[in-house]
Structures are given as C-alpha cells and as structure tokens.
N, C-alpha and C positions, 0 to 999 in steps of 0.2 A: 329202283331204289328199294332197299330191304327195310322191313319193319322190325327185324330182330334187334333187340336192345344190345346184345353182346357184339354184334357186327358193327353197329353204330358206335358203341363205346371203343371198340378196337380201332375204327377209322379215326375217331377223335384222338385216341392215344398216339396214333401214327402222326397225325397232323401236329399235335402239340410237341412231339419229339422232334419233328423236322423244324418247327419254329424255334425250339430251344437250340438246335444245332446251328441254325442260321444266325441266331443272336450271338453265339459264341464267335462267329466270324467277324463281328464288329470290332473296330479298333479299340474302343473303350469298354471292355467287358466288365470291369469292376463297377462301373456305373449302372450296368444292366443286371447286376446280381439279384436285385429284388424282383425283376421281371422273370428271370429264370426260376427263382424261388416260387413265385406265384404259379408259373407253369407246372412246377413240380407238385405244388399243393393240389391243383386241379387234377393232375394225373393220379395222385394218390387217392383222391376221393373217387375218381372213376373206377379205379381198380377195386377199392373197398366196396363200393356200392354195387357194381355190376358183376364183377368176377367172384367176389367172396360172398355175394348175396346179402349184404347188409341193407340193401334197399327194402328188404322184407322184414327187417328187425329194427324198428325205429330207435329203441333205447340203446342197443349196441351201436347203431350208426351214429347217434349223437355222441356217445362216449368216444368212439374212434375219431370222429370229426374234431372233438375237443383236443384230443391228444395230438393229432396231426397239426391242427392249428397252433397249439402251444409250441410244438417243435419248430414250426415255420416262423412264429413270432420270435422265438429265441434266436434262430439263425439270422433273421432279418436284423435283430438288434446287434448281433455280432458283426454282421456285414456293414452296418452303419458305423460301428465303432472302429472298424479297420481302415 
C-alpha cells in the first residue's frame, strides 16, 4: 500500500468515477441525481486539494470549496425543481 497522497487521491477518483458510472445504470437515474452530484463534489475537492495543491493554501482552499459548494447547491436546487 502506498503512502503517496496523489496515488491515494487518484485511486479514490477512479473509485468515485466507477460508482457514478454504476449509479447511472440504475432504472431511476433522476432520483439519484443528488447522489451523482455529491460524488462530483467530492471529486472536485480531491482534484483541487491534491492535484492543484490547495491543501497547502488554506485560504484559497476555503474560497474554492465555497464556490464549488455553491455551484453544487444551485445544481441540487435545479435538480429538485425538475
């Protein structure tokens, strides 16, 4: 098992992508839109924190987290309205 955070982040991204792909195979995908959105939020945070190095810049990390969370909340509201 590796202790490299980039390799662990990559493995988690692959697992989350596979989970999202499996969810889309479900018969009622519209009801699972929020789950797919949550997976996308986690993937965005992983990419921002580990690959773009925002884990080392707390103020930038908080700012980007707020923007990504705001977009996800907006999309969730739109999904619930549809």
